[in-house]
N, C-alpha and C positions, 0 to 999 in steps of 0.2 A: 864882912859877911863870908868873904872863902877862907877866913882866917878860923873862923868859929865854925863853920863846916868842917875844915877841916879836922879840926880838933875833935869836932862831937864822934866823929867818924873813926878817930883814932883812941877814941873811948868806949867804942861800941864793936871795935876789932881791934886788939891788940897786937895783933899781927902785921907788920909794916907790909903793904901792898905795893908790889914792882910794877913800875911802869907808869904810875901818875898819875890812873883813875883812881875814882873814887869808890867806894861799896856803892852808892844810888847807880854810877853812871853803867859799873859790869852790871848791877842787878836791871836795869833798864834794857842792857843789850840781851841778857841770855835768857830772861823769863819767858819770853813767847818762844823762844826754842826748847828749854826744859819743860814750859806746859803741856807740849806735845807729847810728852812720854808720860804722862797719867792718864789714865783711860778718863774718858769725856765723864761714866757715872761717877767718878770722886769728885767731881765737883772743886776742883784743886785754885782755883780762876784768884781768890782770895789770900789762900793759905801760902800760896809757894811765895820761899822768904832764901836770903840768901845766907849761909855762913862762912866766914873767912879762916879757913882754916889748915894748916897741912894734912898731909896725910898721914902724916907717920905720928898726928895727936889723935887721930881717931880710934875708935873702940871699933868699930866694925861691927862686929858681931855681936861684938858682947856690949852694943847700946841700944837695945831694945826700950825705947821712948817713944810709945803712940800721940805723946804729947809733941812729939818732933814731926808728927805727921807733914807734908810739903816741903821741908827743908830741903836743900841742897848746898852741897859745901864746894868750897873752890880753894885751889890752894894758892896763897897768896905769893909766891912765885911765879906764878905765870900769869894770875889772874888779869893783870892788866897790861899783857904784851899786846904789844899792836902787832899781827902779824902780816899785815898791809905792807908794813915800811918795813920790816924784818922778814924775808921767806926764813919760814921756820924749817929746820935743820933736822930731821927725824931719825930716831935710830927706834927698830925694831927689837924688842929683848923677849926670848923663851924661855921660861924657867924650869928646866928639864928636871932636873933635882928636886922640884916639888908637884910634878905629874901627880896626882893621885890625892894629894892633899888637900885641905879645903881651900878656897880662893882665899879667905880673911887672911888666913898664913902666908900666902903668897904676897899679896898685897905688901901684908908688914916685911915681908923679905925685899922685897923691891925700894922700900923706902930704905930699909936699911943698907942693902948691899949696891945702890945706885943711886942714893939720895943727893950725895957729897958730887959725884960726877957728872949729872944729869938731871935736869928739871921732869919733874912730875905732873905734864895735863894735864886738864879734866875738859868739862864741857866746853870752855872758852876755846879751843883747839877741833876738838870735835866739830863745833858748830862752823868754823871756818874752813874744814878741811870738805867739810860737806856739800858749803857754800864756793868754794875753789877746788874743784875735783882734780884741777889740772897739777896741782900741788900735792896729789898724794902719789906717794911711794908707788911703785912697780909692782915693789914687794907687796903693795895692799892688795891692789886694782887686780894684778895678776893670778891672786892668790886663788886654791880653790873656794868653793862654797861655803864649806865648812866653818873655813876658817874665823876667830872672831880677834878684835884688836881691843883691846881695854885701854880706859883714859882713868887710871888710876886716880887722877888728881880731883876726880870728882864721885861724890856719893847723890842719892836724894833716898829721903825716907819714904817707905810706904804707910797705909793708912795704920798698918801695925808696928810701924815705928823702927823697921827693920831698916837697912838700907840695901838699893838698888847699885848697879857698879858702870855705867856705859860701856857701848862696844859697837863697833863696825863690822859688819861683813858685807858677801856679796849676796844680792838677791836677784835672782831673774834678770842676770848680766845688768845687775846696779847697782850701787855702795843703799845698804838701809843702816838705820840707826836703830839698839835694842840696850836692853838693859839683863843684868842678873842681878837675879836676889841671893845673897847673902846667909840669910838664914833658915834656908831651905835644904842645907845639905850640899849646898853647890863645891863642887870639885875642881880645882887645875885641868884641863883637858889636854892631850895631844896637839888639839889646833888651837890653841889658846896662845897668844900674844902681848906685850905690853909695847904702849907707845909710851916713848921718853922721846927726850929731846936735850940736844948738847948744848951746857952753859955758854 
């Protein structure tokens, strides 16, 4: 039975999931966290679903598909990592040359310039860090409140099919999670950073 389940998992997700977890296990862990990102009036409880795909394979602002509402993406390279058993080695990246350019362009550049040397985490690391804040780098916890730290290994689709990207920032002396929408002319700001992992 386990072999059949693993085969079906691979057929529905052509990308190999690192870490040994199945698609269903990852979704079960992340769905309550992702649910909270959607406004309550969206009624997404039955719509939230996982899509395991590398960030380099996503069109981001070019993929406007209302039928995708409720979908969230996870990078197969980081989807199954057990951070409790392996303390994450976080690297914060600032893309100065892309300040003022579109967020989508910046995300594509992160995949191209850093994807071989670093892992690009998403919701799975954001969730872990918010639940284990003692492991968040001081570079983030001691940062000015206007700084935003993006996890571009994930995105989720709004009701219009556009992607939002998750980030954390300081809010009233505590860390809070939020997202930025990519099809609203969002630009990379001076206070925007990207969260990566050492391989």
